[in-house]
N, C-alpha and C positions, 0 to 999 in steps of 0.2 A: 513104248509109244511116248511121245514128246509131250512137252507142256503144252496143254491148250491155253492160250493168252488173248488177250483182248486190246482194243486202246479205246479209252475214255480220254473224249474230247470236250474240254471247256468251252461250252459257247458263253463266255463271258459277257455279263449283262451290263460291267460298269465300262466298258469301251477302253479295256487295258491295251488290247493290241490294235491294231486298224482292220476295216473289213477287208480291205485288199488283202491283208494277211490271212485273215479268218477264210477267206474264198480260198487262197493259193493252199492252204493247209486241207479245207475240206477235200477239195478236189483231187489234192495228192492221196490223200487217205482212202479216197472213192477206188483207186487204183492198186490199192496194195489186198493181197490175198489174206485178210484178219476182219474178224469181227471189231466196227468200231461203234461206239455208242455216243452220238453228240448230245450233251446234256446240257440245256438250256436252265440254270448254269450250274455248276457244281457248288459254289457257295449256296444257293436256295437248296439243291438237292441234299445237303447235309442238313439242313435243317426239316424240310418238308418230302423227301422223297428216300426214305430208309427203305423202304422196300425195292425199290428199285436198284439201289447200291449194294444191298445185300444179295439179292439175287445174282447181281454181275459177280459178285466177290465168291458166293458158294459156286457158282457154274465155273470160274476161269480159275486157274492155277496161278497165272499171271497177269498183273493187269499194268498197261504201260496208260500212264496218264499224263495229257497233254494240256498243262494249265500252268499256274504262274509259277511261284518259289516254291520248292520242295519243302522247305521247313514250315511254311504257311501252309501247305496241301496236307501232309502227314499230319501236322497237329490239330487242323481243322477235323477231319475223318477222324481221330482218336478222341478229339473233344465232344464229337457226337455220338460216341459209342459204336460206329459201325466198325466189322470186322472183315477188312479187304485182304488180308491174307499179302501173299507177296506181289510187290508193286514198286515200280520205279517212276519218279515225276521229270518229265522234260519239261523244261522252262522255256514256253514259246514268249516269253517277254524278251529274254535275250538269244535265243536262237533262232535263225532263220529258217523259213519251210525247208530249205534245201540242207540243213545241218540237221533238221528234223528227220526227213526223210533218208538221209545218208545212215543216222543211227539205227533207226527204224531196220533199215535193209543189212548193214553190217553188224551192229551190236545185237539185233535181236532175231536177225535172219529171217526176215519177213520178206515173203518174194513178191513180186508184180502179180496182178491178177484183178478179181471184181471183188471187194469188200461187201461183207453183209452189213451193212449201214443202216443204223437205225437212229433217229431221234427223238429226243424224249424232252418233253417241258414239263415243269411242275406246276401243281396250283397255287402255287406262292403268290398273292397280289402285289406284294411290295419287293422291292429289292433287298437283297439280304447282305444290308452293312451290319457288321460285329465283328467283335474281337474274339482273335483267337488266341490261347496261352500255350507259350511254348513251356511245358512242365517242367523241362531238362534246366532251366535258367531260371526259373521262378524262384524267389527267395521267401515268400509269402510275407513281403513287408505289408502288403495291403495298400499301397499309395492308389492302386489304378481304382480300386473299389470302393475307397474313401474321395478319391473326386470326382466319379460319377455321379450324377444327380438324377439318374434315369432307372435305378434298378435292375440294371444289365447284370450285376454280379451279386454272388454271396460268399461272403469272407469270413472265416477265423481263423484261428493261428494256425490250424491243421491244415487249411483248404481254402483254395481260391476257384470258383466255379463261375462259369458264363450261364444263368440260370431263364434270363429273358431277354435272347439276342438281338428280336426284332422290336425292342424296346432303344435299342441304340439309334442313335441320331445319324442318319445319312452325311458321309463329309466331316464328322466329327471324332478324329483318332486322338482327341484330346487326353484321354486316359492314358493312352500306351506311350504318351511324350512324358509321362511323369514317370514311368519303368525305369530305374535305375541298370535295371539288368536285360533290357532290351528283350523283355519275354514276351510282351504283350505287340500282337501283330494285326493288321487290316489285308488279308488277302485282295481286297478291292481298292486299295490306294494304290495311285497313280504314281507315288513315288519310287524310287528305285532304292529303296533303304531298308534298313532293318525293320523298322515299322510296317513295312510291307511284308517283311518275310526274308529279305535277305540274310546270310550270316551275318551275324554283326562283327567290326571289326575289334578286336580287342586291342586294348591299349600297351604299348610297349614300355617294358618296365625300364626305368633309368639306371643305370650302374650306381651299385654304392660307392659313395667316397666324398669327395668334399671340392670346394673351388668351383670350378667350370661344372663338375658334374650336379651340385646342389642347385648352382644358379638356373641352368636348365629344368631342372626336375621342378623347381618353383614357378618358372615360366610357364612350364606346362600345364602344372595345377591350377594358373591363374585364368589363362586360357579356358581350360575346361569347366572354371566356375562361370566365367563370361558365356559361354555357349550354352551352358547348363540354365543359365538365368535366361538367355532368349527363348529356350525351348520351353520353359515353363510358362514364359509370357504367350507365346504362341498359343501354348495349350489352353491357357485361361482365355484368349479371346476365341479359339474354336467353340470352347463349350458354353461362353457367352451368347456367340452368334447361334447355336443349337439351342439353347433356352428361349431366344427371342423367336426363333420361327417356330416352337412348338406352341408360344402364346398367341402368335398369330395364328395359329391353325386351328386353335381351340375358341378363339374370338370370332374367326369366319366360321366354325361349326355352330356356333351359336347362336350366331348371327341369321344361319340358315336354317335352325332348328323354328 
């Protein structure tokens, strides 16, 4: 007996891809002979839909997840403590619907037919904007936890965890910008960068030597320092905006009480 497989299709609530692209993917999946679970959305389910994801993980031998960056998705599920077993991630940010269907049919041998298609919605009332930690890259420097003012993290020298994800402020990836190891990701971020989950571009080492090599290395270090200063400034501005938004919400709530 072959593997029992399914497709988990993230109906992203952050508008990472266009509505037209979602429609094309959904319609194409409906014409394949496989179980499809359209989740509104995977980030939210990783917080408040563990029963659904655990059930899918237990029922199917292999899961094909249509979502964003693989690094972000896999670490998000691990961070949530979900046991999903064997799974692959197809990145619908970068792949066209045609690319996705080609891989489903050739790589995973899924034939045309009629899907067993289910839509699932969580009862989470707010958008799930929160950081995901790539533990394989985290050096436990604690910069992200110290930079965050909203109690999202807990940190000591042996552990960094996201303990209060919904305390994170929407559109504020500021803490992740301070991470020197690119270990903090925000799957819902519209940037096509390591901060959104793309594989970080590792810096190329300059050959050891003197003269030209030393000069090029010095220039490279200087450019990196300037870039880093700009990133930190951006992070501080994002954090400041998040604080102002929180203060305004508290004043409005107090005024309506």
